[in-house]
ROSE-4610 file (N, C-alpha, C; in Angstrom, 1 decimal, always signed):
// ROSE-4610
residu = [M/M/M/T/T/T/S/S/S/A/A/A/L/L/L/I/I/I/D/D/D/S/S/S/A/A/A/R/R/R/A/A/A/A/A/A/L/L/L/L/L/L/N/N/N/G/G/G/D/D/D/W/W/W/N/N/N/A/A/A/A/A/A/A/A/A/R/R/R/S/S/S/A/A/A/R/R/R/R/R/R/S/S/S/L/L/L/Q/Q/Q/H/H/H/G/G/G/E/E/E/T/T/T/A/A/A/E/E/E/G/G/G/H/H/H/E/E/E/L/L/L/L/L/L/G/G/G/L/L/L/A/A/A/S/S/S/W/W/W/W/W/W/L/L/L/S/S/S/D/D/D/A/A/A/D/D/D/T/T/T/L/L/L/F/F/F/T/T/T/S/S/S/R/R/R/E/E/E/R/R/R/A/A/A/Y/Y/Y/R/R/R/P/P/P/V/V/V/P/P/P/I/I/I/A/A/A/P/P/P/G/G/G/R/R/R/A/A/A/A/A/A/M/M/M/V/V/V/T/T/T/T/T/T/S/S/S/L/L/L/V/V/V/H/H/H/A/A/A/A/A/A/A/A/A/D/D/D/D/D/D/N/N/N/K/K/K/P/P/P/T/T/T/P/P/P/T/T/T/S/S/S/C/C/C/T/T/T/M/M/M/V/V/V/V/V/V]
num = [1/1/1/2/2/2/3/3/3/4/4/4/5/5/5/6/6/6/7/7/7/8/8/8/9/9/9/10/10/10/11/11/11/12/12/12/13/13/13/14/14/14/15/15/15/16/16/16/17/17/17/18/18/18/19/19/19/20/20/20/21/21/21/22/22/22/23/23/23/24/24/24/25/25/25/26/26/26/27/27/27/28/28/28/29/29/29/30/30/30/31/31/31/32/32/32/33/33/33/34/34/34/35/35/35/36/36/36/37/37/37/38/38/38/39/39/39/40/40/40/41/41/41/42/42/42/43/43/43/44/44/44/45/45/45/46/46/46/47/47/47/48/48/48/49/49/49/50/50/50/51/51/51/52/52/52/53/53/53/54/54/54/55/55/55/56/56/56/57/57/57/58/58/58/59/59/59/60/60/60/61/61/61/62/62/62/63/63/63/64/64/64/65/65/65/66/66/66/67/67/67/68/68/68/69/69/69/70/70/70/71/71/71/72/72/72/73/73/73/74/74/74/75/75/75/76/76/76/77/77/77/78/78/78/79/79/79/80/80/80/81/81/81/82/82/82/83/83/83/84/84/84/85/85/85/86/86/86/87/87/87/88/88/88/89/89/89/90/90/90/91/91/91/92/92/92/93/93/93/94/94/94/95/95/95/96/96/96/97/97/97/98/98/98]
x = [-118.6/-118.7/-118.9/-119.8/-120.1/-119.7/-119.2/-118.9/-117.3/-116.8/-115.3/-115.8/-116.3/-116.6/-117.0/-117.7/-118.0/-117.0/-116.0/-114.7/-113.7/-113.5/-112.7/-113.7/-114.6/-115.3/-115.3/-114.9/-114.7/-112.9/-112.4/-110.7/-110.8/-111.2/-110.8/-111.4/-112.6/-113.0/-111.8/-111.1/-110.4/-109.0/-108.5/-107.8/-107.9/-109.0/-109.5/-109.6/-109.7/-109.8/-111.2/-111.9/-113.4/-113.8/-113.1/-113.8/-113.6/-112.6/-112.7/-113.5/-113.8/-114.4/-116.1/-116.6/-118.1/-117.8/-117.0/-117.1/-117.3/-116.4/-116.6/-117.8/-118.4/-120.0/-121.0/-120.9/-121.5/-121.6/-120.5/-120.5/-121.0/-121.0/-121.4/-123.2/-123.2/-124.9/-125.5/-124.6/-125.0/-125.2/-124.5/-124.7/-125.8/-126.6/-127.5/-127.7/-128.7/-129.0/-128.8/-127.9/-127.8/-127.8/-128.3/-128.5/-127.0/-125.7/-124.3/-124.0/-124.2/-123.3/-124.0/-125.3/-126.1/-125.5/-125.2/-124.3/-123.1/-122.2/-121.1/-121.1/-122.0/-121.8/-122.0/-123.4/-123.6/-122.2/-121.5/-120.6/-119.5/-119.4/-118.0/-118.4/-120.2/-120.5/-120.7/-120.4/-120.6/-119.2/-117.9/-116.7/-116.5/-117.2/-117.1/-118.1/-119.0/-119.9/-121.0/-121.4/-122.4/-123.5/-124.3/-125.6/-126.6/-127.0/-128.1/-127.9/-126.7/-126.5/-126.2/-125.8/-125.5/-126.8/-128.3/-129.4/-130.2/-130.2/-130.7/-130.1/-128.8/-128.5/-128.8/-128.5/-128.9/-130.1/-131.2/-132.5/-132.7/-132.1/-132.3/-131.5/-130.9/-130.1/-131.1/-132.2/-133.4/-134.4/-134.3/-135.0/-134.9/-133.7/-133.4/-133.9/-133.6/-133.5/-133.8/-134.8/-134.6/-133.3/-133.0/-131.8/-131.7/-130.7/-130.6/-131.0/-131.2/-132.1/-130.5/-129.3/-128.0/-127.9/-127.7/-127.4/-128.0/-129.9/-130.5/-130.6/-129.7/-129.5/-128.6/-127.2/-126.1/-126.2/-127.2/-127.7/-128.3/-129.1/-130.0/-129.2/-128.4/-127.4/-126.6/-126.2/-125.5/-126.4/-127.1/-128.4/-128.7/-128.8/-129.1/-127.9/-126.5/-125.5/-125.1/-125.4/-125.2/-126.2/-127.6/-128.7/-128.2/-128.0/-127.2/-126.3/-125.4/-123.9/-123.8/-124.8/-125.0/-124.5/-125.4/-125.3/-123.8/-122.9/-121.3/-121.8/-121.2/-121.0/-120.1/-120.3/-119.4/-118.0/-116.8/-115.8/-116.6/-117.5/-118.2/-119.0/-119.7/-120.5/-119.9/-118.5/-117.7/-117.5/-116.8/-116.2/-117.6/-118.7/-119.5/-120.0/-119.8/-120.3/-119.1/-117.7/-116.9/-116.4]
y = [+67.3/+68.1/+67.7/+67.5/+67.3/+66.1/+64.8/+63.7/+64.3/+65.1/+65.2/+66.3/+66.9/+68.2/+67.0/+66.0/+64.7/+63.8/+63.6/+63.5/+64.1/+65.1/+66.3/+66.4/+66.8/+66.3/+65.7/+64.2/+63.0/+63.0/+63.6/+63.7/+64.6/+65.4/+66.4/+66.6/+65.5/+64.9/+63.7/+63.4/+62.0/+62.7/+63.8/+64.6/+65.5/+65.6/+66.5/+68.1/+68.2/+69.6/+69.7/+70.1/+70.2/+71.4/+72.8/+73.7/+73.4/+73.1/+72.3/+71.5/+70.4/+69.5/+70.2/+71.2/+71.6/+72.6/+73.4/+74.1/+73.4/+71.9/+71.3/+70.4/+70.1/+69.7/+70.7/+71.9/+72.8/+73.4/+73.2/+73.6/+72.3/+71.3/+70.0/+70.2/+70.6/+70.9/+72.0/+73.0/+73.9/+73.5/+72.6/+71.6/+71.0/+70.3/+69.5/+68.8/+68.9/+68.0/+66.7/+66.1/+64.6/+64.5/+63.2/+62.9/+62.9/+62.5/+62.5/+63.5/+64.5/+66.0/+66.5/+66.5/+67.0/+66.0/+64.3/+63.8/+64.2/+64.7/+64.7/+66.2/+67.4/+68.5/+68.4/+67.4/+67.4/+66.9/+66.2/+65.5/+66.4/+67.4/+68.4/+69.5/+69.3/+70.8/+69.9/+68.6/+68.6/+68.7/+68.6/+68.9/+70.0/+71.2/+72.5/+73.1/+72.4/+72.7/+73.5/+73.2/+73.8/+73.0/+73.1/+72.1/+72.6/+74.0/+74.2/+73.2/+73.9/+73.0/+71.6/+71.0/+69.3/+68.9/+69.6/+68.7/+68.9/+70.2/+70.4/+69.8/+69.6/+68.7/+67.4/+66.8/+65.5/+65.3/+66.0/+65.9/+65.7/+66.8/+66.8/+65.7/+65.0/+63.8/+62.8/+62.4/+61.9/+62.4/+63.8/+64.5/+64.2/+64.5/+64.7/+63.9/+62.3/+61.4/+60.1/+59.2/+58.2/+57.5/+56.8/+56.4/+54.9/+54.3/+52.8/+52.8/+51.2/+51.3/+51.2/+50.7/+50.3/+52.1/+52.9/+54.2/+55.3/+54.6/+55.3/+54.9/+53.7/+53.1/+54.0/+54.2/+55.2/+56.1/+57.2/+58.3/+58.2/+57.5/+57.1/+56.7/+56.0/+55.2/+56.9/+57.9/+58.5/+59.5/+59.8/+60.7/+60.2/+59.0/+58.5/+58.7/+58.3/+58.4/+60.0/+61.4/+62.4/+62.6/+62.3/+62.9/+62.0/+60.7/+59.9/+61.0/+61.4/+61.6/+63.4/+63.8/+65.6/+66.0/+65.4/+65.8/+65.6/+64.9/+64.5/+63.1/+62.9/+61.5/+60.5/+59.5/+58.4/+58.1/+57.9/+57.4/+56.2/+55.4/+54.6/+55.1/+56.5/+56.9/+57.7/+58.2/+59.0/+58.1/+57.0/+56.0/+55.2/+55.3/+54.7/+55.8/+57.1/+58.0/+58.5/+58.2/+58.7/+57.5]
z = [-101.0/-100.2/-98.7/-98.6/-97.2/-96.6/-97.7/-96.9/-96.5/-97.1/-96.6/-95.8/-95.5/-93.7/-92.8/-93.3/-92.1/-91.6/-92.6/-92.5/-91.7/-91.9/-91.2/-90.1/-89.8/-88.0/-87.5/-88.0/-87.2/-86.7/-87.7/-87.6/-86.3/-86.7/-85.5/-83.9/-84.0/-82.8/-82.4/-82.9/-82.6/-82.2/-82.9/-82.5/-81.4/-80.7/-79.7/-79.9/-81.0/-81.5/-81.7/-80.8/-80.3/-81.5/-81.3/-82.2/-83.9/-84.2/-85.4/-86.1/-84.9/-85.2/-85.6/-84.5/-84.4/-85.6/-86.2/-87.5/-88.4/-88.9/-89.8/-90.1/-89.1/-88.8/-89.1/-88.8/-88.8/-90.6/-90.9/-92.6/-92.9/-93.1/-93.5/-93.5/-92.4/-92.2/-93.2/-93.6/-94.6/-95.8/-96.0/-97.5/-97.8/-96.5/-96.2/-95.0/-94.4/-93.4/-93.1/-91.9/-92.2/-90.6/-90.5/-88.9/-88.5/-89.2/-88.9/-88.6/-89.5/-89.1/-87.9/-87.7/-86.0/-84.9/-85.0/-84.3/-84.0/-85.0/-84.6/-84.1/-84.6/-84.0/-82.6/-82.2/-80.7/-79.6/-80.4/-79.9/-79.2/-80.5/-80.3/-79.4/-79.5/-78.5/-77.2/-76.9/-75.6/-74.7/-76.0/-75.2/-75.0/-75.9/-75.9/-74.8/-74.0/-73.0/-73.6/-74.7/-75.2/-75.2/-74.0/-74.0/-74.7/-75.1/-75.8/-77.3/-77.9/-79.3/-78.8/-78.0/-77.9/-77.7/-77.2/-77.2/-78.5/-79.1/-80.3/-81.1/-81.4/-82.9/-82.4/-81.4/-81.3/-81.4/-80.9/-81.2/-82.9/-83.7/-85.1/-85.8/-85.1/-85.7/-85.9/-85.7/-85.6/-87.1/-87.4/-88.1/-89.6/-90.1/-91.4/-92.6/-91.9/-93.0/-92.4/-92.8/-92.1/-91.7/-90.4/-90.4/-89.7/-90.4/-90.1/-88.3/-88.1/-86.4/-85.9/-86.4/-85.5/-85.2/-86.1/-86.1/-85.2/-85.0/-84.4/-82.8/-82.7/-81.2/-80.8/-81.7/-81.0/-80.4/-81.3/-80.9/-79.4/-79.5/-78.5/-77.4/-77.4/-76.5/-75.6/-76.7/-76.4/-75.5/-76.0/-74.9/-73.7/-73.8/-72.6/-71.5/-72.3/-71.4/-70.9/-71.7/-71.8/-70.4/-70.7/-69.4/-67.9/-68.1/-66.9/-66.3/-66.6/-66.5/-66.2/-66.2/-65.9/-67.5/-68.4/-69.9/-70.4/-69.8/-70.5/-70.8/-72.1/-72.9/-71.9/-72.2/-71.7/-72.3/-72.3/-73.7/-74.4/-73.9/-74.8/-76.1/-75.3/-76.4/-77.5/-76.9/-78.2/-79.2/-78.6/-79.6/-80.7/-80.2/-80.8/-81.7/-81.5/-82.7/-83.6/-83.4/-84.2/-85.2]
């Protein structure tokens, strides 16, 4: 179930449906905390101008489980881009996450 919701969140992001992406990511997190679920929720939250959720979810992306160094680097890069650009990720960080 979580995998299908993650896939749904990714697809919604690619289609620019930020609300659907946030809903799917939140639902996936109800089934279990995952770094990817938080990462996708953070990205959708940026597009929805929800800064509180953006930073909370991206911070939590580090917590639930140990993640591969490459994945950790992508989350870190997204956070740096967001902070450097008034909390708005660059197109590069968007494509790295999805």
